[in-house]
KEZA-181088 format. One record per atom (N, C-alpha, C): y negated, x, z. Coordinates in steps of 0.001 Angstrom, whole numbers, padded with zeros to 6 digits, always signed. Each point is the difference from the previous one (the first is absolute). Last residue first. Layout:
! residues N
YXZ
...
This chain:
! residues 363
+046459-033961-129591
-000548+001738-000155
-000108+000779+001428
+001570-004916-000846
+000904+001241-000202
-000528+001318-000144
-002529-004236+000402
+000927+000211+001064
+000948+001117+000226
-003320-001696-003539
-000238+001348+000885
+000975+000120+001062
+000820-003495-003522
-000255+001551-000424
-000335+000872+001039
+001010-004886+000303
+001290+000616-000348
-000500+001318-000242
-004292+001126+008540
-000739-000228-001282
+001135+000389-001136
-000242-001832+005251
+000664+000539-000874
-001004-000124-001358
-001232-001313+004516
-000787+001247-000704
+000971+000406-001277
-000860-005122+002992
+000931+001181-000407
-000938+000998-000938
-002001-003967+003320
+000098+000259-001381
+000986+001290+000031
-001755-004367+002852
+000996+001118+000178
+000444+000670-001379
-003643-003469+003054
+000121+000785-001338
+001163+000961+000470
-001684-004230+002577
+000660+001150+000244
+000333+000638-001370
-002900-004282+002520
+000326+000588-001090
+000309+001402+000226
+001683-004234+003122
-001235+001275-000167
+000101+000835-001210
+001594-005205+002543
+000383+001068-001030
-001309+000857-000139
+000809-004025+002548
-000400+001492+000579
+000413+001145-000842
+000318-004568-001288
-001496+000036+000547
-000213+001374+000696
+004166-001425-001653
-000778+000132-001347
-001529+000379+000232
+003562-000776+003176
+000150+001222-000607
-000882+000164-001200
+000028-004039+002564
-000544+001149+000685
+000251+001253-000526
+001749-003672-002106
-001612-000290+000143
-000528+001314+000523
+004762-000508+000402
-000257+000433-001565
-001618+000064-000061
+001664-001808+003803
+000099+001470+000053
-000624+000579-001290
+000245-004827+000691
-000918+000665+000553
-000035+001699+000154
+003644-002474-002065
-001441-000209-000957
-001016+000797+000751
+004044-000384+002185
+000028+001028-000902
-001541-000156-000881
+001013-003227+003475
-000405+001347+000538
-000154+001206-001249
+001146-004591-001247
-001488+000162+000386
-000308+001372+000730
+004503-001107-001238
-000754+000278-001119
-001583+000007+000393
+003318+001158+003807
+000041-000860-000991
-000907+000375-000867
+002583+001976+004528
-000600+000450-001368
+000097-001334-000766
+001571+000993+004437
-000744-001285-000284
-000661+000250-001091
+002619+003422+002043
+001109-000908-000210
-000598-001411-000468
-001153+005205-000816
-000650-001001+000441
+000687-001185-000109
+000589+004487-001775
+000660-000271+001026
-000505-000947+000777
-001908+001635-003732
+001267-000581-000617
+000963-000220+001296
-004653+001644+000365
+000145-001366-000259
+001397-000580-000480
-001254+004626+000968
+000513-000637+001037
-000177-001607-000300
-000822+004600-002542
+000626-001315-000499
+000790-000839+001218
-003655+004164-000917
+000226-001001+000843
+000691-001201-000699
+000080+005908-000508
-000488-001549-000696
+000492-001076+000773
-001677+005617+000843
+001035-001250+000235
-000359-001219-000654
-000814+005700-000265
-000502-001236+000432
+001156-001102+000228
-000177+003919-003713
-000146+000201+001313
-000788-001344+000652
+003344+001758-004309
-000550-000874+000516
-000529+000504+001652
+001296+003938-003675
+000673-001180+000730
-000931-000896+000603
-000303+004043-004141
-000379-000743+001342
+000980-001163+000349
-000070+004444-003229
+000770-001088+000053
-000193-000739+001358
-001358+004467-001354
-001070-000958-000455
+000879-001064-000341
+001563+003784+002150
-001162-000037+000640
-000722-001316-000744
+004378+001227-001451
-000003-000643+001135
-001276+000116+000751
+001363+000190-005418
-000948+000734+001133
+000018-000830+001429
+002676+000262-005321
+000172-000286+001359
-001120+000799+000782
+000921+000105-004959
-001034-000943+000592
-000074+000001+001459
+003444+002631-002362
-001544+000700-000650
-001184-001156+000796
+004909-000878+000576
-000697+000945+000828
-001381+000685-000326
+003198-003865-001281
-001553-000425+000376
-000411+001490+000547
+004710-000516-000726
-000763-000188-001479
-001418-000430-000017
+002596+001677+003874
-000325+001016-000966
-000671-000644-001207
-000251-002603+004471
+001083+000274-000939
-000571+000947-001122
-002378-002245+003988
+000198+001307-000049
+001233+000440-000848
-001535-004540+000200
-001179+001045-000152
+000262+001448+000111
+003169-003181+001025
-000314-000063-001493
-001186+000914-000320
+001103-000534+004697
+000814+000754-000738
-000008+000348-001472
-002468-003393+002381
-000570+001311+000642
+000879+001042-000869
+001126-004450-000557
-001323+000175-000657
-000328+001464+000165
+005213-001207+000590
-001319-000744+000541
-001091+000736-000639
+004943-000803-001746
-000715+001026+000210
-001369-000827+000389
+004680-002269+000675
-000821+000226-001102
-000950+001104+000465
+003454-002091+002853
+000140+001476-000519
-000967+000379-001124
+000245-004645+001980
+000343+001045+001080
-000187+001477-000161
+000300-003543-003377
-001344+000148+000555
-000095+001019+000988
+003544-000107-004082
-000028-000375+001456
-001609+000170+000769
+001307+000661-004724
+000212-001413+000215
-000282-000394+001469
-002589+004022-002688
+001167-000105+000759
+000248-001412+000235
-003819+002077-002571
+000645-001204-000117
+001483+000287+000331
-002885+003242+000770
-001146-001227+000374
+000920-001157-000444
+002029+004418-000855
-000069-000332+001565
-000728-001204+000284
+000668+001343-004354
+001286-000215+000734
-000155-000767+001377
-003604+002111-002350
+000300-001381-000547
+001105-000717+000723
-000887+004790+000590
-000981-000978+000901
+000318-001454-000394
+002395+002979-002404
+000599+000195+001317
-001080-001066+000827
-000867+000871-004519
+001062-001115+000145
+000507+000167+001434
-003653+002617-001320
-000280-001118+000103
+001285-001074+000245
+000633+004490+000168
-000621-000294+000933
-000733-001376-000055
+002068+001968-003842
+001093-000231+001084
-000769-000638+001406
-002696-000299-004734
+000727+001091+000935
+000922-000706+000994
-001137-002142-004847
-000613+000103+001330
+000796+001190+000817
+001293-002192-004334
-001201+000962-000128
-000807+000321+001276
+003771-003246-000310
+000378+001258-000552
-001015+001118+000074
+001327-005162+002164
-001381+000989-000140
+000179+001504-000199
+003535-003176+000368
-000993-000832-000521
-001363+000740-000213
+003767+002441+001465
+000511-000820-001440
-001060-000669-000446
-000321+002098+004310
-000571+000885-001264
+000555-000699-001277
+001085-002133+004259
-001430-000134-000599
-000105+000792-001111
+004747-001911+001229
-000704+001195+000168
-001404-000071-000562
+003034-004003+001727
-000332+000816-001105
-000795+000962+000082
+003806-002327+003475
-001317+000422-000250
-000218+000623-001139
+004370-002961+000403
-000525+000909+000408
-001402+000291-000287
+002763-004572+001034
-000639+000792-001088
-000356+001340+000843
+003771-004372+000431
-000650+001004+000582
-000721+000943-001141
+000754-005598+000126
+000419+001259-000385
-000591+001071+000379
-000969-004456+002739
-000082+000516-001394
+000735+001330-000101
-000177-002829+003898
+000825-000761-001020
-000307+000750-001374
-002442+001150+004064
+001670+000527-000027
+000879-000602-000991
-004628-001218+000388
+000195+001271-000114
+001261+000455-000099
-000825-004375+001212
-000494+000093-001348
+000313+001594-000455
+000343-001102+004495
+001322-000457-000521
-000156+000022-001720
-003756+001132+002768
+001046+000775+000337
+001305-000109-000645
-003694-003030+000005
-000243+000908-000924
+001034+000918+000365
+000438-003299+002584
+000115-000650-001340
-000245+001243-000970
-000707+000642+004647
+001273-000156-000428
+000064-000335-001249
-003856+002676+001883
+000208-001380-000435
+001493+000052-000619
-001963+003858+002070
-000038-001002+000950
+000622-001493-000333
+000122+005519-001476
-000303-001201-000728
+000434-001285+000985
+000013+004867+000911
-001109-000271+000169
-000239-001407-000632
+004381+002192-000155
-000377-000338+001195
-001325-000534+000318
+001168+001945-004197
+000742-001208+000468
-000178-000814+001131
-001216+004570-000947
-000761-000808-000652
+000303-001586+000332
+003138+003205+001411
-001234+000035+000749
-001179-000807-000487
+003990+000681-002599
+000156-000692+001204
-001132-000250+000909
-001213+000942-005164
+001154+000489+000863
+000103-001081+001234
-001779-001522-004893
-000419+000336+001352
+001143+000590+000702
-000111+000160-005570
+000550-000829+001304
-000619+000393+001503
-002939+001485-004263
+001446+000237+000443
+000388-001293+000838
-004172+001331-002518
+000294+000424+001089
+001352+000123+000663
-001218-002295-004410
-000873+001450-000005
+000706+000686+001534
+001523-004434-000546
+000658+000664-001120
-000688+001417-000049
-001487-002873+003490
+001270+000712+000108
+000393+000501-001055
-003847-002076-000514
-000128+000954+001035
+001168+000655+000152
-000084-003593-003006
-000629+001083-000509
+000150+001210+000998
+001472-003950+001611
+000815+000422-000943
-000607+001431-000728
-002673-002751+002954
+001035+000774+000679
+001004+000562-000794
-003076-002969-002225
-000542+001255+000900
+000895+001025+000589
+001265-004135-002094
-000182+001245-000954
-000565+000849+000573
+000424-003699+002769
+001328+000908-000240
+000135+001054-000947
-004339-002764+000846
+000523+000785+001565
+001280+000928-000628
-002789-001054-004281
+000224-000702+001298
+000629+000673+000890
-001616+001995-004070
-000609-001325-000004
+000450-000906+001098
-000240+005470-000202
+000823-000813+000174
-000924-001586-000171
-000566+005273-000816
-000662-001118-000729
+000875-001450+000192
-000539+005287+001908
+001033-001046+000246
-000791-001217-000489
-002227+003872-001122
+001328+000745+000249
+000779-001136+000250
-004404+000045-003207
+000522-000472+001323
+001565+000430+000249
-003098+002970-003492
+000587-001368+000047
+000574-000203+001511
-001714+004169-001611
-001153-000938-000983
+000791-001366+000202
+001298+004431+002020
+000948-000409-001124
-000942-001194-000703
-001582+002055+004236
+000627+001273-000794
+000788-000385-001420
-002746-003126+003070
-000660+000922-000763
+000632+001028-001055
+002658-002905+002702
-000621-000712-001208
-000981+000866-000770
+001980+001503+004335
+000800+000047-001305
-000594-000848-000994
-002436-000033+003641
+000141+001425-000188
+001133-000061-001275
-000682-004056+002162
-000951+000450-000647
-000067+001192-000782
+003285-001266+002911
+000343-000554-001278
-001181+000059-000764
-000134+001751+004123
+000904+001077-000685
+000248-000771-001366
-002694-002136+003277
-000653+001357-000737
+000831+000694-000644
+001781-003603+002282
-000940-000477-000991
-000780+001186-000553
+002933+000857+003581
+000672-000372-001234
-001080-000332-001127
-001580+001152+003970
+000259+001252-000586
+000644-000534-001247
-001340-003405+002718
-001141+000579-000632
+000340+001301-000972
+002982-002103+003074
-000206-000901-001071
-001047+000708-000704
+000931+001840+003997
+000882+000571-001112
-000134-000949-001247
-001852-000827+004314
-000608+000897-000711
+000394+000261-001178
+002068-004252+001943
-000468+000973+000684
-000894+000922-000996
+003107-004896+001144
-001086+000554-000769
-000355+001245+000644
+003769-004267+000069
-000404+001206+000574
-000757+000771-000953
+001768-004535-000429
-001354+000010+000530
-000215+001350+000666
+003584-000703-003583
-000811-001348+000351
-001390+000401+000559
+003859+002713-002139
-000292+000047+001389
-000923-001248+000696
+001029+001146-004845
+001105+000093+000774
+000135-000283+001485
-003908+000276-002941
+000885-001033-000709
+001307-000391+001208
-003216+003553+000880
-000520-001232+000314
+000850-001246-000690
+001462+004517-000202
+000176-000583+001314
-000648-001168+000061
-000407+002612-003959
+001110-000896+000238
+000106-000668+001223
-004788+000815-002085
+001143+001041+000704
+001266-000809+000195
-004117-001015-003780
+000682-000311+001375
+001187+000908+000204
-002735-000309-004166
-000050+001223+000993
+000420-000416+001272
+000320-003132-003389
+000558+001208-000829
-000491+001125+001011
-001397-004466+001133
+001427+000458+000178
+000473+001333-000540
-004469-000986+002709
+000502-000535-001445
+001490+000628-000287
-001133-001050+004879
-000433+001223-000837
+000348-000715-001571
-000403-003441+004479
+000947+000810-000796
-000817+000936-001020
-000244-003815+004258
-000749+001201-000579
+000769+001073-000686
+001666-003858+002219
-000945-000681-000975
-001139+001158-000529
+003753+000629+003171
+000446-000584-001485
-001163-000314-000731
+000234+001275+004933
-001005+001062-001150
+000576-000647-001473
+000042-001796+005430
+000739-000079-001104
-000887+000930-000977
-000315+001324+004986
-000556-001030-000906
+000801+000044-001249
+000561+003111+003879
+001157-000840-000420
-000742-001260-001159
-002708+003376+002418
+000436-001050+001086
+000967-000782-000682
-003800+003344-001690
+001052-000969-000709
+000560-001030+001029
-003190+003696+000319
-000301-001164+000497
+000901-001027-000644
-000141+004738-000501
-000011+000016+001253
-000025-001473+000674
-000524+001699-004707
+001199-000076+000361
+000079-000507+001648
-003589-001584-003710
+000403+000915+000850
+001043-000260+000928
-001133-001011-005539
+000222-000266+001349
-000014+001007+000942
-001453-001613-005507
+000237+000915+001232
+000442-000824+001102
-001244-002013-004326
+001361-000181+000293
+000311+001026+001409
-004209+000071-002301
+000259-001435+000320
+001335-000279+000719
-002692+003973-002136
+000561+000071+001438
+000492-001491+000414
-002029+003013-004074
+000525-001482+000150
+000968+000395+001375
-001149+004614-002696
-000651-001184+000626
+000825-001010+000207
-000632+005634-000785
+000753-001133+000164
-000614-001100+000631
-001653+004350-003071
-000200-000843+001186
+001071-001021+000026
-001746+005050-002648
+001196-001241+000125
-000169-000627+001502
-002497+003880-004210
+000009-000437+001528
+000882-001415-000036
-001032+002562-004054
+001418+000327+000920
-000245-000911+001639
-003217+000161-003922
+000275+001344+000468
+001204+000330+001079
-001504-004375-002254
+000486+001032-001182
+000021+001470+000610
+001270-004057+003428
-000871+000134-001043
-000044+001266-001040
+003016-003996+003012
-000053+001426-000443
-001424+000042-000613
+003755-003186+003498
-001183+000087-000939
-000449+001373-000295
+004276-003188+001553
-000459+001276+000181
-000916+000329-001012
+002429-003865+000150
-000648+000073+001441
-000167+001424+000283
+002413-001217-003744
-001288-000688-000267
-000841+000059+001315
+004303+001857-000078
-000969+000672-000888
-001224-000695-000263
+002556-000936+004750
+000569+000009-001756
-001169+000507-000458
+001129-001443+005340
-000565+000993-000874
+000814-000195-001426
-000113-002642+004506
+000069-000427-001316
-000595+000983-001211
+000715+000543+005004
+000846-001041-000378
+000116-000446-001486
-002105+002955+003697
-000847-000631-000912
+000808-001345-000581
+000090+002240+005070
+000623-000173-001201
-000674-000626-000896
-001466+002463+004836
-000039-001304-001017
+000825+000527-001020
-001059+002456+003943
+000736-000716+000554
-000059-001269-001164
-002625+004146-000132
-000367-001157+000677
+000692-001063+000456
+001322+003734-002423
-000226+000391+001553
-000766-000643+000599
+001377-001024-004405
+000877-000056+000710
-000168+000318+001419
-003419+000345-003320
+000621-001283+000390
+000913-000240+000745
-001201+004422-001272
-001093-000568+000787
+000353-001468+000217
+003252+001967-002808
+000032+001159+001124
-001334-000852+001108
+000150-001505-004416
+000959-000537+000777
+000183+000682+001418
-002802+001669-003466
-000648-001158+000653
+000988-000696+000875
+001358+003990-002103
-001071+000150+000890
-000693-001223+000725
+003197-000461-003492
+000777+000435+001237
-001070+000249+000945
-001703-001013-004120
+000622-001236+000402
+000773+000317+001439
-001760+003882-002417
-001199-000907+000653
+000652-001441+000346
+002946+002904-002040
-000504+000566+001162
-001009-000809+000750
+001571-001048-004444
+001116-000318+001082
-000635+000658+001616
-002452+000876-003766
-000020-001693+000114
+000966-000004+001128
-000192+004325-001395
-001206-000238+000366
-000032-001583+000611
+003688+001416-002649
+000113+000758+001240
-001231-000382+000904
-000003-001291-004548
+001212-000678+000702
-000110+000572+001521
-002654+002314-002925
-000576-001214+000134
+000972-000872+000816
+001241+004276-001531
-000811-000070+001193
-000874-001326+000336
+003256+000422-003752
+000795-000063+001488
-001097+000272+000991
-002053-002143-004360
+000628+001144+000396
+000754-000153+001647
-000896-004063-004018
-000496+000606+001270
+000942+001209+000170
-001676-003350-004084
+001090+001081+000452
-000564+000490+001201
-000739-005059-001448
-000558+001243+000051
+001052+000920+000456
+000556-004599-000751
+001157+000800-000441
-000935+001196-000130
-001153-004473+001941
-000914+000841-001518
+000605+001077-000624
+001776-002365+003996
-000097-000994-001231
-000688+000672-001012
-000189+002234+004014
+001152-000119-000375
+000187-000633-001327
-004265-000240+002283
+000430+001474-000546
+001386+000202-000556
-001182-004176+002107
-000450+000071-001521
+000128+001437-000665
+001540-000649+004543
+000732-000967-000957
-000652+000361-001472
-002163+001871+003776
+001043+000997-000465
+001109-000882-000920
-005244-001128+000297
+000754+000183+001010
+001519+000589-000843
-005808-000129-000555
+001021-000511-000571
+001236+000164+001242
-004828+001140+000625
-000109-000435-001583
+001451-000608-000404
-002393-000586+005090
+000638+001203-000990
+000294-000772-001280
-003367-001132+004442
+000815-000333-001376
+000335+000958-000397
-000928-001801+005238
-000187+000846-000887
+000583-000369-001597
-000901-003951+003395
+000503+001241+000429
-000463+000899-001292
-000295-005062+002895
-000524+000890-001335
+000531+001407+000409
+001692-005361+000654
+000200+001438+000674
-000772+000801-001338
-000029-005553+001513
-000203+001063-000862
+000072+001315+000696
+001155-005585+000870
+000063+001239+000538
+000055+001277-001196
-001006-005850+000789
+000337+001064-000672
-000341+001414+000404
+001170-003914+003329
-000825-000288-001018
+000558+001131-000878
+003202-002739+003402
-000967+001209-000095
-000639-000127-001451
+002046-003728+001047
+000635+000408+001023
-000970+001460+000505
-002233-003992-003051
+001299+001066-000142
+000216+000539+001409
-003418-003242-000914
+001329-000695-000098
+000962+001042-000216
-004855+001941-001083
+000374-001241+000731
+001392-000637-000321
-001373+005260-000225
+000103-001293-000954
+000551-001219+000834
-002716+005414+000978
+000495-001060+000519
+000391-001245-001277
-000569+005163-000314
-000338-000775-000549
+000441-001523+000312
-000374+005840+001204
+000898-001041+000226
-000718-001398-000559
+000747+005867-000832
-000916-001010-000014
+000639-001478+000524
+000024+005617+000513
+000974-001140+000254
-001180-001114-000166
+000052+005938-001323
-000616-001630+000556
+001091-000990+000071
+001094+004653-001037
-001335+000118+000111
-000939-001306+000628
+005343+003035-000261
-000690-001501+000139
-001502+000170+000182
+003941+003563-002298
-001144-000389+000937
-000487-001204-000183
+005169+002273-001215
-001365-000822-000610
-001019-000558+000928
+003343+004384+000285
+000083-001467+000231
-001449-000657-000301
+000830+004765+000133
+000980-000304-000993
+000350-001585+000345
-002957+002666+002510
-000611+000273-001334
+000984-000595-000928
-000937-002193+004755
+000813+001065-000407
-000452+000116-001563
-000356-003458+004307
-000818+000603-000607
+000653+001475-000617
+001184-004999+002536
+000510+001144-000662
-000945+000707-000951
-001218-003956+002544
+000325+000808+000963
+000482+001583-000586
-001214-004277-002505
-001161+000581+000731
+000516+001136+000823
+003431-002222-002319
-000923+000513-000774
-001332+000681+000580
+003191-002366+002361
+000468+001305-000342
-000804+000640-000890
-001282-004184+001527
+000018+000663+001147
+000361+001497-000574
+000140-003599-002964
-001486+000465+000249
+000273+001135+001198
+004033-001981-001363
-000414+000823-001164
-001440+000370+000197
+002000-002998+003316
+000598+001549+000133
-000687+000625-001290
-001127-004405+000189
-000608+000789+001046
+000583+001445-000020
+001951-002839-003397
-001535+000308+000028
-000560+000759+000988
+004124-001901+000765
+000083+001363-001087
-001344+000257-000276
+000407-003551+002725
+000166+001146+000694
+000090+001157-000754
-000461-004113-001966
-001133+000421+000762
+000197+001263+000750
+003446-002230-002323
-000983+000608-001079
-001206+000495+000983
+003384-002288+002594
+000380+001528-000752
-000862+000615-000860
-000775-004023+001714
-000317+000851+000950
+000539+001005-000422
-001674-002992-003648
+000682-000226+001024
-000384+001202+001075
-001973-000269-004492
+000690-001669+000190
+000528-000060+001255
-002259+003483-003589
-000185+000081+001433
+000007-001523+000501
+000422+002551-004600
+001028-000427+000649
-000080-000153+001641
-003248+003567-002567
+000489-001395-000261
+001514-000483+000731
-004746+003979-000552
+001213-000395+000622
+000471-001358-000202
-003186+003503-002720
-000113-001282+000569
+001378-000244+000349
-002498+004615-000834
+001069-000663-000054
-000074-001383+000645
-003115+004158-002568
-000070-001121+001014
+001340-000944-000247
-002222+005173-001261
+000942-000858-000042
+000045-001033+000826
-004102+003450-001902
+000882-000239+000962
+001296-001045-000419
-004767+003481-001665
+001002-001198-000391
+001185+000127+001255
-005482+000861+000561
+001150+000793-000162
+001166-001098-000437
-004654-000225+002246
-000127+000764-001456
+001282+000372-000309
-001288-002263+004196
+000139+001393+000030
+000266+000590-001373
-001254-004511+000432
-000686+000722+001434
+000340+001666-000064
+002079-003241-003080
-001654+000021-000422
-000437+000869+001074
+004929-000024-001989
-000574-000215+001360
-001623+000279-000112
+003820-001324-003837
-001010+000759+000261
-000520-000597+001412
+005434-000384-001981
-001463-000640+000145
-000847+001175+000333
+005335-001798-001306
-000848+001103+000126
-001423-000542+000170
+004539-002516+001519
-001033+000271-001058
-000868+001194+000056
+005168-002815+001653
-001226+001096+000286
-000834-000018-001239
+003629-003432+002739
-000611+000350-001169
-001055+001149+000417
+004615-002188+003029
-001508+000181-000521
-000131+000379-001149
+004370-000629+001982
-000779-000340+001163
-001552+000301-000371
+003621+000369-003478
+000277-001293+001044
-001088-000131+001094
-001881+002629-003915
+001214-000120+000410
+000565-001162+000844
-003674+003041-003715
+000124-001258+000400
+001668-000086+000641
-004823+003417-002215
+001344-000185+000721
+000299-001382+000715
-003859+001511-002662
+000730+001067-000045
+001390-000018+000455
-004665-003269-001607
+001170+000166+000555
+000730+001416-000066
-005139+000034-000448
+001088-000583-000608
+001126-000042+000634
-004789+000321+001548
+000070+000410-001263
+001075-000590-000689
-003334-001403+004716
+001221+000516-000744
+000091+000213-001475
-003575+001019+003972
+000171-000911-001272
+001321+000304-000681
-002605-000187+005319
+001167+000516-000910
-000097-000818-001075
-003319-000668+003313
+000146+001442+000020
+000964+000490-001082
-000772-004720+001194
-000935+000416-001209
+000252+001745-000008
+004008-002901+002117
-001504+000309+000342
-000720+000538-001215
+004509-002999-001070
-000375+001378+000802
-001705-000073+000085
+004759-002711-002078
-001362-000478+001050
-000411+001009+000597
+003763-000801-004187
-000654+001282+000844
-001368-000447+000661
+004512-002121-002767
-001157-000622+000519
-000436+001294+000998
+003776-000477-004355
-000197+000147+001352
-001520+000247+000488
+001455-000246-004440
+000865-001362+000537
-000147-000108+001552
-001849+003708-002706
+001317-000055-000445
+000960-001282+000736
-004552+000700+001738
+000577+001143-000612
+001431-000471-000411
-005013-002244+001821
+001483-000220-000301
+000409+001094-000937
-003808-000648+004153
+000020+000317-001566
+001622-000058-000157
-004509-000879+003617
+001319-000237-000268
+000378+000202-001375
-003609+001713+004315
+000180-000427-001639
+001427-000455-000293
-004109+000626+004326
+001358-000277-000617
-000031-000045-001374
């Protein structure tokens, strides 16, 4: 084992891995690029953080289980799990080793690189292709944003960071308020309906990311909850009666009804250089009502993505994810810890390399 400090963060890793530099840091972990001395390749290593209680431990267990089982060209592949015990800690340090991609969509947007319409179509198509697979496994990602969409120079795209993901069939009314997508990409029903989550939240986040690629800036940059709601309504208009029926939080409903009426802003005014098909798809992805928001399968068939869509190459998840631990009435920290260790020990090296090949992908 070797311990290295990188940007104030300690990485205590087996000799197999040689950390290079810090490439990302967030609420739930830090990521370094590294050399895998065994396979002689560059990898990304995420050190999971904030493992302090039952909620954190279950989040870690879910992330490992989901990354182990979801194997798809547009989802970041898990190559190894490293567990380093720490005396006096609830859990030791956990490292997730994955593929290394050169950049992410957030950096591409901030670089002001001129993207062709074909690039934008291809990026969105790959995101939706990944979500078709994820949603077919009854999983919602719940934290899609440009920084969680990884890219390499030939347009390969992979969704990462499943720390907030959940299995829909095992919710059983659990309070989800502690798991919230980054505010800018947060679906309105999360803020207005409190505990009611569905696959539609991922479609909203993908729509916000889609819009950000189109105009190079965040669509709804609210600095707090109220401003976020106001920005959404100012663009998307006052919710209609059927949408208001979806708002289960009475205080949120009263606030919405207290606002002056707003008409929906035509998206062609915001994105005048884009074709009407792009406006139509974005309009459907940013439907305020989650019950009528376009689903992923229909978005893939939309005319804007017609040149990309291939129903024979858009796989769904096959198999079953075992989230039975969620239903254990006697679940405690010690049991979750043992399950995490079991996942680490049972991990099988499973390389899943995509064959997508910013220059060559348009040829």
